[in-house]
Structures are given as C-alpha cells and as structure tokens.
N, C-alpha and C positions, 0 to 999 in steps of 0.2 A: 504494500500500500504506500503510495507517495502522493505528494501534492502535484498540481499541474505545472508547477514551476520547475525549471531546469536546475538540476543540482550540479554545480561546477566540479571539475575533477580535482581542483586544489582550492584551498582557502587560507587566508592569513592566520598565522598562529604564532604564539610565543613558545619557542621550543628550547628545552634544556638539552644541550649536547655534551657538556662537560661540567662535572660537579665543581662548585665554588666559582663558576664563571657566570657572566650575565646571560639572560635568555636571549636567544636569537629570533628576531622577527623574520619569518620566512613563509613561503607558500608551501603548505603541507598537504599531502594527499587526503582527499575526502572520501570516506567509504560510500560507495554508491548504493542506492536502494536495493538493487538486485543482489548486492553482496551482504546485506544484513541478515544475520541469523535469526531464528525464531526467538522472540523475546527482546530483540534489539530494536532501538529506534534512533533515528537521526534527528538532531535538534539544531536548528539555526539559532545561534546564540545572540542574545540582545545585550545582556550584562553579565559580567563575571566579577566576583569579589576577590580581594587579595587578603590572604590570611598569613599569620606568622608561620603556620605549618608549611606554607609554600617556600618560605625562607629556609626552614629546616631541611626540606627536601632538596632544595637547590644546593645547600652546603653539605648534604649527606651527614647531618648531625646525629641521626638516630642509629647509625652503624649497620643498617641493612638496606643497602642501596637499591633503588629501583632500576629497571632496565632503561637505558638511553638509546636513542633520543626519546624525550618525553615532553608532551604538551602539558604545561603546568596548569594549576587552578583546580579547585574542587567545589566551588559554589557558583551557581549561575542560573539565569533565567532565559528561556527562549521558547520557540515554538516547534512542535514536532512537524517535520516535513516528510518523513517516511517511516514506515514500520515494517519489520521483517515479515515476509510472507508466512501465512498460516499461524501468526501470533494471535492468541486469544487474550484480549485485554480490554479494560474499561476506558483507556485513553484512545484518542484518535488523532489523525493528521489534522493540524490546525490548532490543537490544544496548546495553551500556554502552561509550561511546566517548569519546575525547578530541579536542579541537580545538586547533589550533596556529596560529602566525603564518601559515604557508602554508596558505591555504584551498584553493588549487588551482593547479596549473601545467599546461602543455600536455602534458607527458610525451612530446612528439614531437620537440622541437628538440634540437640537439647538446648544449646545456647540461644538459637534463633527462636525456638518455641517458647522460651521464657522471656523473650523480648530483649535479649542481649545480643542483638544483631552485630553490634560493633566488635564483639569478641569472636564472631564466627571465624573458624580457621580457614575457610575458603573464600572469605570476603574479598571483593575487588573494590579498589578505591580510586576515585577520579584524581588525577594529578599525582598518582603514586604508582599503583599497579596497572592503571588504565589511563589513557590520555584524558586530559582535563578540559577545563572550560575557557582557558585563554586562547580561544580560537573562534573562527566564524562558524564552524560546524563541529559538533561533538556527538559521539555515539554513546548512548546510555541504554537503560533497560526499563521496559515498560512497567515492571512490577515495582520499580523503585523511584521513578520520577514522581514528583509531587505536584498535583494541580495547583496553580496559582490563580487566585481570584482576579478578575479583570480590574476590580476596584483598587487593588494594591499597586502602588507605584513600583515599577520594576527595579529601579536602582535602590530604593529604600528597602525593598523586600529581600534582595539578593543576600545580604549578610546574615539574614535570619536562617538561611539554609545551612550555615555552618556555625558561625559565632552564636547566633540566637539559640538554636537547638542545643548546642553544647552547654551553654551556661544555664539554660532552662533545666536541662537534665541534671546538671550539677546541683542546682538548688533543690530539686526533688530528692536527690540522693542524700542531701544534708539532713533530711527528716526534721527540719525546723518547722515551727508552727507560728501562727500570728503573734506578733509582739516580741519575738525573740530577736537577738542580735546576730548579724552575720557580717564578718569582715571580708572585703573583696580586694585582693591585691591586683594591681593592674587595672584599677577601677575606671581610669580615663581612657583606656585603650579600646580596641575593636571589640573584644569579648566583654571586657569589664564594664563598659558603659551600658551595654545591654543587660548584664547581670544586675546592675544597680536597679534598672527599671523593672525587670522581672521580679526582683526581690521586693521592691516597693509594692508592686501589684499583688504580691502574695501576702502583704501585711507585715513584712519583716522590717526591722530597723537596721539601717546600713551604716557601716564604717567604711569609708572609701580610702584606700591606701594607694598612693601613686605620687608623682612629683610634677611640679610645674603649675604656673598660674592658670593656664588655659584648661588643664585637666581638673583643677580644683573648681573652677567656675562651672564646668560642665557637670561634674558629679553633684555639686550642691543644687544646681538647676534641676537635675533629674530626681532629686529627693533624698540624697544621702544626708543623714543627720550629723555625721562626724567626718572630718577630713584629717588625714595624717600624711604629711609629706615625708617620705622615707629618706630623702636627701637632707632635709632640715632637722629631722628628729634625732635627738641624742640617744634615745632608747625607744625603739619602735614597740617592743614588747610591753614596756611600762605604759606607753602612751595609749596603746590599744586597750589595755585592761582598764586604765583610768577613764577611757571614753565610755565604758559600759558601767561605771560605778565601782570597779575594782575586781570583779570576778573574771572578766573577759567575755568574749562573744560565745554564743552557742555553737557557731560553725564558722569556718573560714573557707572561702572559695579562692583557690590560687590559679589565676588565669594568665600566668606568665611562665617563661621558660627558664628563669633564673632560680637556682636552688635555694637561695637565702630565705625568701618568704615562706617556703615550705617548713624550714626548720624554725623560723620565728613563730609560725602559727602553733606549733606543738607546745611552745612555751607560753603563749598568751591565751590559748583556749581555756575556758572554764572547765572544771571537772565534768566528765561525760560529754565534752564537746567533740565535734567532728571536723576533721580536716578532709576537704574534698580536693583531690589533686586533678587538675584539668590541664594545665600547661605541661609540656613535655621537655625537660631539660636535656642536655646533650647526653649521649650514651655513656654509661658508667657512673652517672651521678647518683650518690647515695644519700638517704636521709640520715641525719645525725640525731639519734633518739636516745636520750638518757633514760634507761629503763627504770631507774629509781624514781623518776618523775612520771614517766609514761604509764606505768602500771597503777600506782595509787590514784592517778587522776582519771583512770578508766576512759582513756581517750579512744576515739575511733578514727581510722584512716580509710578513706574510700577513694578508689580510682575510677574515673569515668571518662571515656573517650568522646562519645557523642551519643545522641539519642536514637531511638528507633523510629519507625514510621508513624506510630501513634504520637510519640513525643513531638514529631515534626508538625503534625496536624494541630496539636494543642498550642505549640509555640506560635504558629501562624495565626491561630484564632485570637490569641491575646493581642497580637499586632493589629489584626483587623478591627479589634474593639477600640483601638486608639490608646491603649495603655502603655505600649512600647513603641518607640520610634527610633530608628537608627540614625545616629549622627554620622553623616557620610559626605564624601566629596566624590564627584564623578570626573574621571580623567580618561583620555584615550589609551588604548592598549599600548601605544608606542611609548608611554611613560612607565612601563612595567619595571624597568631596571632602576629608574630614579625612585620609584615608590619603594622598591625592595631595599634600597640603600637608606632611605628615610626610616623605614621600619627597623632596619638593623641598628640604627643610631637612636631608636626610641623617640623619634620626633613626631610620630603620628598621633593625632587625637581623633578618636572615633575610627571610622572605617573608610577605606578607599574602594571604589567600585569602578571597573573599567567598562566604558561603553563600547560594545563590539560592533554593532550595526548602526 
C-alpha cells in the first residue's frame, strides 16, 4: 500500500559514518514501497527531535557500538506514505504518526507482556539499531508508530515521543503521591523541563536542580517550588534537604548523564525515598553507595529507560489537555552538528527540534 505520490530513490539524511565525528548530511537510499516487509511502513518525516542519547550514540559512550553508517535520531513526526504488502494494521497511508526510541519489540516475551517493552532482548531502536529520524524518509513498524492528533503542533509534540514519555514513566516508577517532594536534576534541560511539568500535573512538589539564569527562570515558570543551582551551591545535599524542611525529597529523578547527581541523591533522599535513574552515564560508571547509610534509610533504586505504548498514549493525552508544553526551538537539519556541540557544552535550555520538510 502506498500513496499516489512518487517516492524518491534517495532522501536527505544526517548520517553517522565515524564515531566521535560530526554527522554527514548526504543523500541516502530510501526503501521503496515494494521493498517493505510485512509490518513495515515508510514515513515522510516532518520533524525530528534531538536528544542527549543521540550524542551518546555519536560518541559511542555506552560501549556497545551500533553498526555504521547510521541515520541518527529517535523521535519524530511524519506521515505514512507506504505500508508493506499484506500488513494487517489499524494505521493507514496518510496517517500522521510519531516514532520513538523503541522501533519494535517482540510483544511475545515475558518482559513485553508485563509492559517492559524497553527491556525486550530483541528490541530494535531508531537511531541505534535501526536508522532514525534525521532524514526525509524513515522506515518504522506499524505496531509501534503512535497516532498523533491533528490538533497537536508537530514541533511541540515531537519531544514528547522520547523526552516526554521517558520522564513521565520515571515519575510513575517513583511511586510518589500528591503532595510529596520530588527533586529533578537537569530540570532546565530537554527531559527535565518536561519532568517538572508532568510532576506538577501529578500534584507533586518540585525541587529543580540545574544551573544558569535562563534555566532557573524556566523551571520557576513551569511550577517548580524550589531552585538549586548546583554550580553556586556549596553543599547540594544540604540545600536539597533544607528545601523540603530537613528530611529530603520522597524521590529524585536524575535526567542527566553525569554520575555526580546520582550519588548526591542517595545522600539527600529521605528514609524510604526512591532514586529513579533515567540518564545514562558513560560505560563503566558506578554508583558510590555507603551501605551503612543505604540500608538503614531503606532506600530504593529504580532504573527506567523509556515507557511502553500505553505510557506513550497517557503522556500525549496530558499534553493534549494543555498541562504540559515543550519549551523548544525549531532549526533546520543542517544545524545538527552545531546543536550537538551546544548540547555537549550544556548550553541548551529546553529542546531542539529539526524541521525536515
């Protein structure tokens, strides 16, 4: 099944050809409708979000390198222009859909059946094990694309497909309830500023941890009750605890790749508190946990990569209700390497979205 429009043989894409090197903008082969397997669909991309994970992939920080050449990007919105023959699916050509980090999972194993699709051992990921969204055309899978309401702005909705669902899932995993405190590290960043909003929508009290005047202004505008600048603070652990009246927050969401905030959280959490690990530091990074403190405080440590398809629906519904809005800037795909460098230097506030078409 395909649209009546002609599918070009090649399309513009940002391609990683060497680790640690800039993406190359080049014409890359486009899979033709007749080449699509059952369950595959071809999407003409409109927007693609830029995530810190894209930087990790570029620099091979995780220690298990993907196969190159690779089109980067793992969140995006576009329209289906072709579907593999004999595919039985609820989506159709012309539908507006979103692509996520999880391109596909088996949906048959114990992990998938329990909603832990991000841990599926045969999972495919856009921008890692599959080509991603930094391209005019991207192949995805009909069971995993997410319908995007026409009422949602494409650029603003794109980051919800990775950053949004990731922090929404993290907050669910924290098991916090209305009125409890949650500390969010990296609160002014692409994931963090969405976490602040989801937390406020859930009735939580937020301590925003980040650095810089622009990020402080953004976090307070979004509803954070307390702000801690980790560059200005002489004792982050003490300042976080004092912000809650002394005991510390009930949970901490770490949405950065630096190991320091993870270890600080274990020190400032109140007894019974939960550390939710979202950011992925470089390979080999270890938690420094003093067991004489960890055991008596009855702390919990939870790891969460991203949400499942139901989490995605819930996260988008909250956006559609107007309770969460992505602070973003739109740039052309030609700016991909400049954006990556700004991200590496920690200069970005909110999220960057590339306009593809």
